[in-house]
C-alpha positions in Angstrom: 154.9 0.7 22.1 151.5 -0.4 19.5 149.5 2.4 18.6 145.7 2.4 17.0 145.6 4.3 14.4 142.1 4.9 12.8 142.2 4.5 9.5 140.6 6.7 6.3 137.9 3.9 6.1 137.2 3.5 9.9 139.5 0.6 10.5 141.5 0.5 12.8 145.6 -0.4 11.9 148.5 -0.7 13.9 151.2 1.5 14.4 153.9 0.2 14.9 157.3 1.9 16.7 160.5 1.1 14.9 163.7 1.4 16.8 165.9 2.9 14.2 164.6 5.2 11.3 163.0 3.4 9.5 161.8 -0.6 9.1 164.0 -3.0 8.1 163.4 -4.0 4.5 162.7 -8.3 4.4 161.2 -11.0 2.8 158.6 -13.0 3.4 158.7 -14.1 6.7 159.5 -17.4 7.2 161.6 -18.7 11.1 161.1 -16.7 14.2 164.2 -17.1 16.8 163.8 -16.8 19.9 166.1 -15.7 22.6 165.4 -18.0 26.4 166.3 -16.0 29.5 163.9 -12.6 29.3 162.4 -13.2 25.8 160.2 -16.7 26.9 161.4 -17.0 30.4 162.1 -15.0 33.7 165.3 -17.0 34.4 166.9 -14.0 37.1 166.7 -16.0 40.2 168.3 -18.7 38.8 171.0 -16.7 37.8 171.6 -14.3 40.1 171.8 -17.2 43.2 174.5 -19.8 40.9 176.3 -16.1 39.7 176.5 -15.3 44.1 177.1 -19.2 44.7 180.1 -18.6 42.5 181.5 -15.1 43.5 181.1 -16.9 47.0 184.1 -19.0 46.1 186.3 -16.2 45.4 185.3 -14.7 48.9 182.7 -12.3 47.0 180.2 -11.1 48.8 177.3 -9.8 47.1 174.9 -7.0 48.7 172.1 -7.7 46.9 171.6 -10.3 44.2 169.9 -7.8 41.8 173.8 -6.2 41.2 173.9 -9.4 39.3 170.7 -8.7 36.3 173.4 -7.9 34.3 174.3 -11.0 34.0 171.2 -12.4 32.8 172.1 -12.0 28.8 175.5 -11.7 27.8 177.6 -15.1 27.7 178.4 -16.1 31.4 182.7 -16.1 30.6 182.8 -12.6 28.8 180.3 -11.4 32.3 183.1 -12.8 34.0 185.7 -10.8 33.0 183.6 -7.7 32.1 181.4 -7.5 35.2 183.5 -8.6 37.9 186.9 -7.8 36.1 188.5 -11.6 37.0 191.4 -12.6 34.7 190.4 -15.5 31.6 191.4 -18.4 33.8 189.6 -17.1 36.8 186.5 -16.6 34.8 186.7 -20.0 33.3 186.8 -21.1 37.3 184.1 -19.0 37.8 182.0 -20.5 35.3 182.5 -23.8 36.5 181.5 -22.8 40.2 178.2 -20.8 38.5 177.1 -24.6 37.0 177.5 -26.4 40.1 174.9 -24.3 41.4 172.9 -24.1 38.2 172.6 -27.8 36.5 170.7 -28.9 39.9 169.1 -26.0 41.2 169.3 -22.8 39.4 167.4 -24.1 35.9 164.6 -25.0 37.8 164.8 -21.0 39.8 162.6 -19.8 36.7 159.6 -18.7 35.2 157.2 -18.8 31.8 156.7 -15.3 31.2 152.6 -14.9 30.8 151.4 -14.3 27.5 154.3 -16.8 26.1 152.3 -20.1 25.7 149.7 -17.6 23.5 152.1 -16.5 21.5 154.2 -18.9 20.5 151.0 -21.1 20.1 149.2 -18.1 17.3 152.6 -18.1 15.4 153.0 -22.0 15.3 148.8 -22.0 14.1 150.3 -19.5 11.5 152.4 -21.6 9.8 155.6 -19.9 11.1 159.1 -22.1 12.2 160.1 -21.2 15.8 163.6 -21.8 16.9 165.6 -21.1 20.2 168.5 -18.5 19.8 170.7 -18.6 23.0 174.2 -18.1 24.5 173.0 -20.8 27.3 174.4 -24.5 26.5 172.3 -26.4 24.4 172.0 -28.7 26.9 170.5 -26.3 30.1 168.3 -24.8 27.0 167.2 -27.5 25.9 166.6 -29.1 30.2 165.1 -26.1 30.9 162.4 -25.7 27.3 161.3 -29.5 28.7 160.5 -28.4 32.3 158.2 -26.3 31.4 156.6 -27.2 28.6 158.0 -25.0 25.9 159.9 -27.7 23.8 157.0 -29.0 21.2 157.2 -25.5 19.8 160.6 -25.0 18.7 162.0 -27.1 15.5 165.5 -26.9 17.1 166.9 -25.0 20.3 170.9 -24.2 19.8 172.4 -22.7 22.4 176.5 -22.3 23.0 178.1 -25.7 24.1 180.2 -26.3 27.4 183.4 -26.1 26.8 182.7 -22.7 25.3 183.0 -22.8 22.0 179.5 -20.8 19.6 178.8 -18.8 23.2 178.6 -15.4 20.6 174.9 -14.8 19.9 176.1 -14.5 15.8 177.8 -17.6 16.0 174.0 -19.1 17.6 171.9 -17.2 15.2 174.5 -18.2 11.9 174.3 -21.7 13.1 170.2 -21.5 13.7 170.3 -20.5 10.3 172.7 -22.8 8.0 171.0 -25.8 10.0 167.9 -25.6 9.4 168.6 -23.7 5.7 166.3 -20.6 6.6 167.4 -17.7 4.5 168.5 -14.5 6.4 165.8 -11.9 5.2 162.9 -14.8 5.8 163.5 -14.8 9.7 163.4 -12.6 12.6 165.2 -12.8 15.9 163.2 -11.9 19.1 165.4 -11.0 22.9 165.8 -8.6 24.9 169.9 -7.8 24.7 171.9 -5.5 23.0 174.0 -8.9 22.2 170.6 -10.8 20.7 170.0 -7.3 18.5 174.4 -7.4 17.3 174.3 -10.8 16.8 170.9 -10.5 14.2 172.7 -7.8 12.7 176.1 -9.3 11.7 174.0 -12.0 10.0 171.7 -9.7 8.4 168.3 -11.0 9.9 166.0 -8.5 11.6 165.5 -8.1 15.0 162.4 -6.8 17.5 163.9 -6.0 20.7 161.5 -6.9 23.4 161.3 -4.5 26.8 159.6 -7.4 29.0 163.2 -8.9 29.9 166.3 -7.1 31.6 167.4 -5.0 28.0 165.9 -0.9 28.3 164.6 0.1 25.4 167.3 2.2 25.3 170.0 -0.6 25.6 167.9 -2.0 22.4 167.7 1.0 20.3 171.6 1.6 20.3 172.2 -1.7 19.6 169.8 -1.2 16.9 166.6 -3.3 16.9 164.7 -2.9 13.9 160.9 -3.6 16.2 160.2 -3.1 20.0 158.0 -4.5 21.4 157.1 -3.3 25.1 154.6 -6.5 25.8 154.1 -10.4 24.9 151.1 -9.3 22.8 152.5 -6.6 21.1 155.5 -9.8 19.5 152.5 -10.9 17.6 150.9 -7.7 16.7 154.2 -6.4 14.8 154.9 -9.4 13.3 150.7 -9.7 11.8 151.9 -6.2 10.5 155.3 -7.5 9.1 152.5 -10.0 7.1 150.3 -7.5 6.1 153.5 -5.3 5.0 153.7 -8.7 2.0 151.2 -9.3 0.9 150.3 -5.6 0.5 153.7 -5.8 -1.4 152.7 -8.4 -3.8 149.8 -6.3 -4.8 
């Protein structure tokens, strides 16, 4: 949580909550990578209903859709194995069943998280280059961003491939960095699940965990998030704090 503390001169300064014992030391922040599900949009209805549809194909009944919330965020194939206990073959079949419903209905059973368009506009006006790094297939992510009018904010949207390759978040983040010639020390990854944080750390990128999605603060801190934001507005405040720190270090 970001709290306001009075400085010696009587001015207000932002006290940032760090995930670890100390803040990540980074260069001048120029590029910001956003996760999609649970960070930019709330996909709960579409994802859980599509997972239910897939499980029903295996004659598995779901008592309540909230039981399927853990499927939001991580690579779907891995979730069917780890959460449902499916074999590799059945997990692949489940992903295909999921997509039967998701590509026509599920991706549009979604909503933009309140405050996100304003945040993106502010960051763009401040000169930051914005990117999307998601485990969701790129074709779905691009369609969702277009549908909700968010695509214009981003330089590049990268996700997994439909054949299941590049599904791990570290692979996605690395691809964004390489394709756009982004220095890891000048980038920040923002996401709501441990996979976002672990993937960022694997690429040497600073991470900001958000708790307004589907991961808990405990999950994000345990994964090693460098910063934590509980509200959308706090994301902008943390980024402003990082900019002020960079300017101060140059003096």
